C-alpha beads as a LAMMPS data file, in Angstrom:
LAMMPS data file: protein, C-alpha beads

82 atoms
81 bonds

1 atom types
1 bond types

-500.0 500.0 xlo xhi
-500.0 500.0 ylo yhi
-500.0 500.0 zlo zhi

Masses

1 110.0

Atoms # bond

1 1 1 -34.539 236.651 230.626
2 1 1 -34.206 236.642 226.947
3 1 1 -37.939 235.687 226.730
4 1 1 -39.074 238.511 228.859
5 1 1 -40.014 236.642 231.882
6 1 1 -39.291 238.074 235.243
7 1 1 -36.470 236.255 237.127
8 1 1 -38.002 237.031 240.349
9 1 1 -41.393 235.309 239.824
10 1 1 -40.001 231.931 239.726
11 1 1 -40.820 231.126 236.140
12 1 1 -37.176 231.204 234.653
13 1 1 -34.998 228.356 234.042
14 1 1 -31.694 230.152 234.071
15 1 1 -30.099 233.449 234.689
16 1 1 -26.663 235.097 233.384
17 1 1 -23.926 234.043 235.873
18 1 1 -22.835 237.497 236.614
19 1 1 -24.315 240.582 238.503
20 1 1 -25.275 242.991 235.992
21 1 1 -23.854 245.997 238.244
22 1 1 -20.360 244.491 239.263
23 1 1 -19.996 241.765 236.936
24 1 1 -18.734 239.367 239.501
25 1 1 -20.588 235.928 240.099
26 1 1 -24.030 236.364 241.366
27 1 1 -24.472 232.844 242.592
28 1 1 -27.898 232.529 240.870
29 1 1 -29.511 229.069 241.501
30 1 1 -32.650 229.575 239.256
31 1 1 -31.297 226.715 237.083
32 1 1 -30.705 224.353 239.875
33 1 1 -32.888 221.435 239.933
34 1 1 -35.693 222.974 242.365
35 1 1 -35.502 226.090 240.081
36 1 1 -35.316 228.449 243.122
37 1 1 -32.742 231.181 243.686
38 1 1 -31.881 233.073 246.689
39 1 1 -33.020 236.240 244.944
40 1 1 -36.628 235.120 244.920
41 1 1 -36.986 235.900 248.380
42 1 1 -35.073 239.146 248.553
43 1 1 -36.545 242.565 247.955
44 1 1 -34.195 244.418 245.942
45 1 1 -34.129 248.256 246.771
46 1 1 -35.780 250.276 243.873
47 1 1 -32.790 252.681 243.841
48 1 1 -30.473 249.852 243.194
49 1 1 -32.649 248.472 240.388
50 1 1 -32.840 252.110 239.063
51 1 1 -29.088 251.916 238.394
52 1 1 -29.654 249.380 235.572
53 1 1 -30.839 250.270 232.106
54 1 1 -34.643 249.393 231.958
55 1 1 -33.852 246.593 229.520
56 1 1 -31.411 244.725 232.040
57 1 1 -33.767 245.021 234.897
58 1 1 -35.229 241.510 236.079
59 1 1 -32.921 239.679 233.718
60 1 1 -30.208 238.549 236.218
61 1 1 -29.636 238.394 239.799
62 1 1 -28.009 241.387 241.243
63 1 1 -25.177 239.823 243.738
64 1 1 -25.658 239.814 247.634
65 1 1 -22.638 241.896 247.763
66 1 1 -23.929 244.692 245.648
67 1 1 -27.399 244.756 247.574
68 1 1 -25.821 244.989 250.829
69 1 1 -23.225 247.622 249.800
70 1 1 -26.124 249.641 248.457
71 1 1 -28.084 249.259 251.702
72 1 1 -25.029 250.492 253.791
73 1 1 -24.179 253.235 251.575
74 1 1 -27.594 254.606 251.390
75 1 1 -28.416 254.092 254.862
76 1 1 -31.448 251.757 254.197
77 1 1 -32.558 249.311 256.488
78 1 1 -30.667 245.940 255.967
79 1 1 -32.166 243.593 253.226
80 1 1 -32.793 240.250 254.649
81 1 1 -30.718 237.983 252.568
82 1 1 -31.782 234.268 253.019

Bonds

1 1 1 2
2 1 2 3
3 1 3 4
4 1 4 5
5 1 5 6
6 1 6 7
7 1 7 8
8 1 8 9
9 1 9 10
10 1 10 11
11 1 11 12
12 1 12 13
13 1 13 14
14 1 14 15
15 1 15 16
16 1 16 17
17 1 17 18
18 1 18 19
19 1 19 20
20 1 20 21
21 1 21 22
22 1 22 23
23 1 23 24
24 1 24 25
25 1 25 26
26 1 26 27
27 1 27 28
28 1 28 29
29 1 29 30
30 1 30 31
31 1 31 32
32 1 32 33
33 1 33 34
34 1 34 35
35 1 35 36
36 1 36 37
37 1 37 38
38 1 38 39
39 1 39 40
40 1 40 41
41 1 41 42
42 1 42 43
43 1 43 44
44 1 44 45
45 1 45 46
46 1 46 47
47 1 47 48
48 1 48 49
49 1 49 50
50 1 50 51
51 1 51 52
52 1 52 53
53 1 53 54
54 1 54 55
55 1 55 56
56 1 56 57
57 1 57 58
58 1 58 59
59 1 59 60
60 1 60 61
61 1 61 62
62 1 62 63
63 1 63 64
64 1 64 65
65 1 65 66
66 1 66 67
67 1 67 68
68 1 68 69
69 1 69 70
70 1 70 71
71 1 71 72
72 1 72 73
73 1 73 74
74 1 74 75
75 1 75 76
76 1 76 77
77 1 77 78
78 1 78 79
79 1 79 80
80 1 80 81
81 1 81 82
């Protein structure tokens, strides 16, 4: 986020609405009444995060589609997406 907090630690109020990789909607729910997002319970592969410039890491949810595609393309174990 803009204030430097990590979106996946549960301490943020909002997230940019688009995936930083594909620029499609990421369906982030961090700004919902309960302040929880599906990404809080997902381990995003380090190789996928490495595709982002360092200043963009942990600032927005990478969408489910990008995570699944990365897992399929890299042969990694499927990420459990709640």
